C-alpha positions, -999 to +999 in steps of 0.1 A: +144-112-055+152-135-025+145-171-035+148-187+000+110-173+012+096-185-021+111-219-017+102-223+020+065-208+010+061-235-017+071-262+004+050-255+035+017-248+013+023-281-006+025-300+025-008-287+037-027-286+003-014-304-025-040-293-048-028-253-047-007-243-075+013-215-084+029-210-051+064-210-068+083-181-083+065-146-083+065-135-120+069-096-125+045-080-142+041-046-156+033-018-131+042-047-103+060-030-070+084-054-055+087-059-012+110-076+003+115-080+042+133-108+064+118-140+055+092-127+030+091-111-007+058-098-024+048-081-056+021-051-053-002-039-083-033-021-087-065-031-105-088-002-117-119-013-133-142+005-158-175+013-138-196+002-171-180-034-173-197-066-157-164-074-138-170-043-118-200-055-106-184-081-086-155-059-070-149-021-056-136-002-087-098+000-072-083-030-056-047-030-046-034-064-045-005-083-027+011-115-037+033-126-010+054-156-001+066-161+034+091-189+052+115-194+078+108-198+116+081-172+116+058-170+085+032-148+104+060-123+116+071-120+076+038-116+064+032-089+090+062-073+082+053-073+042+018-061+052+032-030+073+053-020+042+024-024+021-001-005+041+026+025+044+023+031+006+005+061-004-029+052-024-046+089-027-083+094-015-102+079-045-136+063-036-140+025-037-106+015-028-100-019-011-068-041-004-071-079-012-045-106-005-054-143-018-041-171+005-039-207+004-069-218+026-052-245+046-020-223+053-031-212+084-001-203+103+005-168+089-030-157+085-035-140+122-011-112+107-040-105+083-067-105+107-049-081+135-046-058+107-081-053+099-085-078+070-113-101+070-119-136+051-145-126+024-143-148-003-135-184-009-123-202-040-135-237-034-131-267-052-148-301-059-133-331-075-152-352-096-158-387-100-157-401-136-191-410-148-211-395-121-247-397-124-270-373-112-298-384-087-335-383-095-343-347-089-367-342-059-400-344-072-417-319-085-383-301-097-374-308-134-340-298-146-337-288-184-308-270-205-312-233-210-317-220-244-318-186-264-354-184-255-345-179-218-322-150-220-349-130-197-351-157-172-314-164-166-305-127-167-331-118-139-318-148-116-281-135-124-293-100-114-311-112-082-281-131-072-258-101-076-282-080-054-281-108-026-243-110-029-242-073-025-251-075+013-217-092+022-193-063+010-175-072-021-201-072-047-213-042-059-240-038-086-239-008-109-265+012-130-249-008-159-249-039-147-285-054-159-275-045-194-239-061-189-254-094-175-281-096-203-253-091-228-234-118-214-262-143-210-271-139-246-236-135-261-214-157-242-235-178-216-261-195-235-242-201-271-209-210-253-213-223-217-232-246-201-266-236-183-295-254-167-331-240-154-348-255-124-386-256-131-416-265-105-449-268-120-436-252-154-424-222-133-384-213-133-373-215-099-334-218-103-304-218-126-267-227-126-240-215-150-206-234-157-177-222-176-164-253-196-126-258-196-118-237-228-136-208-211-123-213-172-085-209-185-084-177-163-089-196-130-074-233-140-041-223-130-047-216-094-054-255-090-031-286-093-056-305-115-068-304-150-093-302-168-111-274-146-146-261-151-158-228-132-192-228-117-200-191-120-237-188-111-260-206-088-291-193-074-326-204-064-355-182-058-363-177-023-396-196-019-381-226-036-351-228-010-348-259+010-367-283-015-335-299-032-336-275-064-301-263-057-287-298-051-306-310-082-289-284-104-257-289-090-258-327-097-269-323-133-240-299-137-213-320-121-226-351-141-223-331-174-190-320-165-177-353-156-190-367-192-169-341-205-138-350-189-136-322-161-115-335-134-126-305-107-150-278-105-141-245-090-162-215-076-161-184-056-188-180-030-190-152-002-178-166+033-203-145+056-230-159+032-251-179+056-267-198+029-239-208+004-212-217+027-230-247+043-246-255+010-213-258-011-196-278+018-226-302+014-222-305-023-186-316-015-165-282-019-138-271+003-120-241+005-086-239-018-078-204-015-094-172+005-093-137-001-087-114+030-099-080+023-098-047+038-117-017+025-102+018+024-129+037+015 
């Protein structure tokens, strides 16, 4: 595989966003299909998900992925040529197929090639760099934040389900018949014993929750950012009647303070870009896009 587009791509991305990691050599994995055009190289693979898995709630069942590197005098043209080669590949007529390209958010020069071919920016991987010894501000009265325990499985699971249902409006998340059971199993068996989870209460009633994967559980995503240790904020939910009352801000501040005290340097999260609530909320909390997932649905 031609090294020049890889080196040029890495240098361009590093110049616009030094926090983006993993922009060097493309590591060929089993079943990867290489593509090469003037000024660009890429690898194509396909993820097929078990519809009964929790992961299947957060994605179409068949996702075709392109990992691309482009450089030279016209990176947009090179990316467009790679996309055209990829789009010509046969895919069959199975339901729930989508194309996905994850691209460094600040590397805007080539992305018109995605937009004019029907791809839409759908999900952002956003990053917030913590300040050591951050302390949470007092929660907005009468909000109370407390750590969740095993007695809160039902409450946390129900909020997690409502978050998935809300995010499904934006086209990528797809709750399945098995999703409630998979969420409950995850909350009881992984989230509460192994991760960081807090509940917000008003007048003794739960109104929101946040779940954070500590660094030991966030290794699957930590390689995407040039920083360490990294935690992953996987769930943030506030009940509709409680929104606009500082609940989400209080939950986030407690989560950040705990992560900073545990030595975490950066927190990553995914959020739906079309979501009119999450995009401004996370920007106010100090998060900014690191990587953008561009998506085109096929069936």
